[in-house]
C-alpha positions as CSV (number, residue, x, y, z in Angstrom):
1,M,115.3,108.9,76.3
2,S,117.5,109.8,73.3
3,E,116.0,110.7,70.0
4,A,117.2,107.4,68.5
5,A,115.5,105.5,71.3
6,A,112.3,107.6,71.1
7,A,112.1,107.0,67.4
8,R,111.5,103.3,68.0
9,A,108.4,103.9,70.1
10,P,104.9,104.4,68.6
11,G,104.0,108.0,67.9
12,G,101.7,108.6,70.9
13,A,103.8,106.7,73.3
14,Q,106.9,108.5,72.1
15,A,105.4,111.9,72.9
16,V,104.3,110.8,76.3
17,Q,107.6,109.2,77.1
18,R,109.5,112.3,76.1
19,A,107.2,114.5,78.2
20,L,107.8,112.2,81.2
21,D,111.6,112.3,80.6
22,V,111.5,116.1,80.7
23,L,109.8,116.0,84.1
24,H,112.3,113.5,85.4
25,C,115.1,115.9,84.6
26,F,114.0,117.8,87.7
27,H,114.5,114.9,90.1
28,D,117.8,116.0,91.5
29,N,116.3,119.1,93.3
30,G,118.8,121.3,91.5
31,P,118.5,124.7,89.9
32,D,116.0,125.7,87.3
33,L,116.7,124.3,83.8
34,S,116.8,126.0,80.4
35,A,115.6,124.4,77.2
36,A,119.2,123.9,76.3
37,D,119.8,122.1,79.6
38,L,116.9,119.8,78.9
39,A,118.1,119.1,75.3
40,R,121.6,118.2,76.6
41,R,120.3,115.9,79.4
42,L,117.9,114.1,77.1
43,E,120.0,114.1,74.0
44,L,117.3,115.9,72.0
45,S,117.5,118.7,69.5
46,A,117.0,122.2,71.0
47,S,113.8,122.7,69.0
48,T,112.3,119.4,70.3
49,A,113.2,120.2,73.9
50,H,111.8,123.7,73.6
51,R,108.5,122.3,72.1
52,L,108.1,119.8,74.9
53,A,108.8,122.4,77.6
54,R,106.3,124.8,76.1
55,T,103.6,122.0,75.9
56,L,104.2,121.1,79.6
57,L,104.2,124.8,80.5
58,G,100.8,125.2,78.9
59,A,99.4,122.2,80.9
60,G,100.8,123.5,84.2
61,F,103.4,120.8,84.6
62,L,106.2,123.3,84.2
63,E,106.4,127.0,85.0
64,Q,108.9,129.5,83.6
65,D,110.9,132.2,85.3
66,A,110.0,135.4,83.5
67,R,113.4,136.9,84.1
68,T,115.6,134.0,83.1
69,A,113.2,131.9,80.9
70,R,114.3,128.8,82.8
71,Y,111.9,126.1,83.8
72,R,110.9,124.5,87.1
73,L,108.2,122.0,88.0
74,G,104.7,123.6,87.9
75,P,101.6,123.6,90.1
76,A,100.0,120.6,88.3
77,V,102.9,118.4,89.6
78,T,102.3,119.8,93.1
79,E,98.6,119.1,92.9
80,L,99.1,115.5,91.7
81,G,101.7,115.0,94.4
82,R,99.4,116.1,97.1
83,L,96.6,113.9,95.8
84,S,98.9,110.9,95.7
85,Y,100.1,111.7,99.2
86,H,96.5,111.6,100.5
87,Q,95.4,108.7,98.4
88,R,98.2,106.5,99.8
89,G,97.1,107.6,103.3
90,L,100.6,109.1,104.0
91,H,99.1,112.0,105.9
92,L,98.2,109.3,108.5
93,A,101.8,108.3,108.8
94,A,103.1,111.7,109.9
95,P,102.0,111.6,113.5
96,E,103.4,108.1,114.0
97,L,106.8,109.1,112.5
98,A,106.8,112.3,114.7
99,D,106.1,110.2,117.8
100,L,108.9,107.7,116.8
101,A,111.4,110.6,116.3
102,E,110.4,112.1,119.7
103,R,110.8,108.7,121.5
104,T,114.2,107.9,119.9
105,G,115.8,111.3,119.4
106,A,116.5,110.2,115.8
107,T,115.1,111.3,112.4
108,A,112.3,108.9,111.3
109,D,111.6,108.5,107.6
110,L,109.2,106.4,105.5
111,A,110.2,105.5,101.9
112,L,108.9,103.5,98.9
113,R,110.7,102.3,95.8
114,S,110.9,104.1,92.5
115,G,113.2,102.2,90.1
116,P,116.7,102.3,91.5
117,Y,115.8,104.7,94.3
118,A,114.2,104.7,97.7
119,V,111.9,107.8,97.7
120,I,111.3,109.3,101.1
121,V,107.6,110.2,101.2
122,A,107.1,111.2,104.9
123,G,109.2,112.0,107.9
124,G,111.9,114.3,109.1
125,S,113.9,114.3,105.9
126,V,111.0,115.7,103.8
127,T,112.1,119.3,103.5
128,P,112.2,121.8,100.6
129,R,115.9,121.8,100.6
130,M,116.6,118.1,100.6
131,G,116.2,115.7,97.7
132,L,114.0,112.8,98.6
133,R,115.6,110.1,96.4
134,R,118.2,107.8,97.9
135,P,120.1,105.0,96.0
136,L,118.9,101.6,97.0
137,H,122.3,100.0,97.5
138,S,123.8,102.5,99.8
139,T,120.9,103.1,102.2
140,A,119.2,101.1,104.9
141,L,115.8,102.1,103.4
142,G,116.9,100.9,100.0
143,K,118.3,97.6,101.3
144,V,114.9,96.9,103.0
145,L,113.1,97.6,99.7
146,L,115.5,95.3,97.8
147,A,115.4,92.5,100.4
148,W,111.6,92.3,100.5
149,A,111.1,93.4,96.9
150,R,107.6,93.4,95.4
151,P,106.7,91.4,92.3
152,G,108.0,93.0,89.1
153,D,110.8,95.0,90.9
154,S,114.2,94.4,89.5
155,G,116.8,92.8,91.7
156,P,120.2,94.2,92.8
157,S,121.9,92.9,89.6
158,G,120.4,95.7,87.6
159,L,121.7,98.5,89.8
160,T,124.7,100.8,89.2
161,L,126.7,100.6,92.4
162,H,128.2,104.0,92.9
163,A,130.5,104.6,95.8
164,F,129.6,107.5,98.1
165,T,132.1,106.7,100.9
166,D,134.8,104.1,101.3
167,R,132.1,102.0,103.1
168,T,129.6,101.8,100.2
169,I,129.0,98.4,98.8
170,V,130.0,98.4,95.2
171,E,130.4,94.7,94.4
172,P,127.2,92.9,93.3
173,A,128.2,89.7,95.1
174,L,128.7,91.6,98.3
175,L,125.4,93.3,98.0
176,T,123.7,89.9,97.5
177,V,125.3,88.7,100.7
178,E,124.3,91.9,102.5
179,L,120.6,91.4,101.4
180,E,120.7,87.9,102.7
181,R,121.8,89.2,106.1
182,V,119.1,91.8,106.0
183,R,116.4,89.2,105.5
184,A,117.9,86.9,108.1
185,D,118.1,89.7,110.7
186,A,114.9,91.4,109.7
187,Y,116.5,94.8,109.5
188,A,119.0,96.8,107.5
189,L,121.9,98.9,108.6
190,N,123.6,101.8,106.9
191,D,126.8,102.7,108.9
192,G,128.4,105.5,106.9
193,E,127.7,104.0,103.5
194,S,126.0,107.0,102.1
195,A,127.5,109.7,104.4
196,L,130.2,109.4,107.0
197,G,129.1,110.0,110.6
198,V,125.5,108.8,109.9
199,R,124.0,105.5,111.1
200,T,120.6,104.3,110.0
201,L,118.5,101.3,110.9
202,A,115.5,100.3,108.7
203,V,112.7,97.8,108.9
204,P,110.0,96.8,106.4
205,V,106.3,97.7,106.4
206,L,105.1,94.3,105.1
207,D,102.0,93.3,103.3
208,G,100.2,90.0,103.6
209,A,102.4,88.5,100.8
210,G,105.5,89.3,102.7
211,H,106.6,92.2,100.4
212,A,107.8,95.6,101.6
213,R,105.3,98.2,100.7
214,F,107.4,100.8,102.5
215,A,110.7,101.0,104.4
216,L,110.9,102.7,107.8
217,A,114.1,104.1,109.1
218,V,115.6,105.8,112.1
219,R,118.7,107.9,111.5
220,A,121.2,109.5,113.8
221,T,124.9,109.6,114.6
222,P,126.8,106.5,115.9
223,S,127.0,108.1,119.3
224,V,123.1,108.0,119.5
225,I,122.5,104.7,117.7
226,T,125.1,102.7,119.5
227,A,125.7,98.9,119.3
228,E,124.3,98.6,122.8
229,R,121.1,100.4,121.9
230,T,120.5,98.9,118.5
231,A,118.0,96.4,119.8
232,W,116.0,99.1,121.5
233,F,115.9,101.3,118.4
234,L,114.7,98.3,116.4
235,E,112.0,97.6,118.9
236,Q,110.7,101.2,118.6
237,A,110.9,101.1,114.7
238,R,109.1,97.7,114.4
239,S,106.4,98.9,116.7
240,C,105.9,101.9,114.4
241,A,106.0,99.7,111.3
242,H,103.2,97.5,112.7
243,A,101.1,100.6,113.3
244,L,101.8,101.8,109.7
245,E,100.7,98.5,108.3
246,V,97.3,99.1,109.8
247,L,97.1,102.8,108.8
248,L,98.5,102.4,105.2
249,L,97.2,99.0,104.0
250,T,93.7,97.8,103.5
251,P,92.5,94.9,105.6
252,A,92.8,92.6,102.6
253,E,96.4,93.7,102.1
254,R,97.6,93.3,105.7
255,R,99.4,90.4,107.2
256,P,97.2,88.2,109.4
257,P,97.4,88.9,113.1
258,P,99.7,86.6,115.1
259,S,97.8,83.6,116.5
């Protein structure tokens, strides 16, 4: 949020929004940031950025390298993240994803939506070195979350469609057609749209209202996920998705069992 935009918010809300904006600066899993970096990214004055950083430092949401005076996310963020992980029951998903990966020889990931991103919350891609956010339009996980969007989620028209390879869908009309195909086929495919040489299949973890609470994906090379084996991979992924519906959703939230 720029200073001009923040000025239009009520005083308390403005301070909260600015603090949240500082934390969001660390989303890209990049290097530690200085107060000047934060000021530049948020279009704030250096003094305002410094004051926000010091406040978050005191609350444990940031920590500072004593040598460089640069900031990184602090222990309070880690603590809240772990609490959220367990409150959502995501620790229960890990064994199912590990079993799916072992059966298929592919990487298995579970994601939920956060704004224009699919955020991987469990599975083989959750490593300290790898960012967990993926653009919705260029990933199978994201297409699933768009195709079975929850109430209040924005549609594809509000996305910025960056090209990551020459296969990335960057035309809104083509993305709309793709999402119609995803819903009709009950799965999404990413065939080199986010990275060449990678093929991903994704299916929804649906609630009783027919919305995707999560997206589940298996990812490998085209030599592993071949056209001939696609149906088998989808069968394995859907079996895992049904198990996750039971593990991650309350009985009131689940789809009724088939009659």
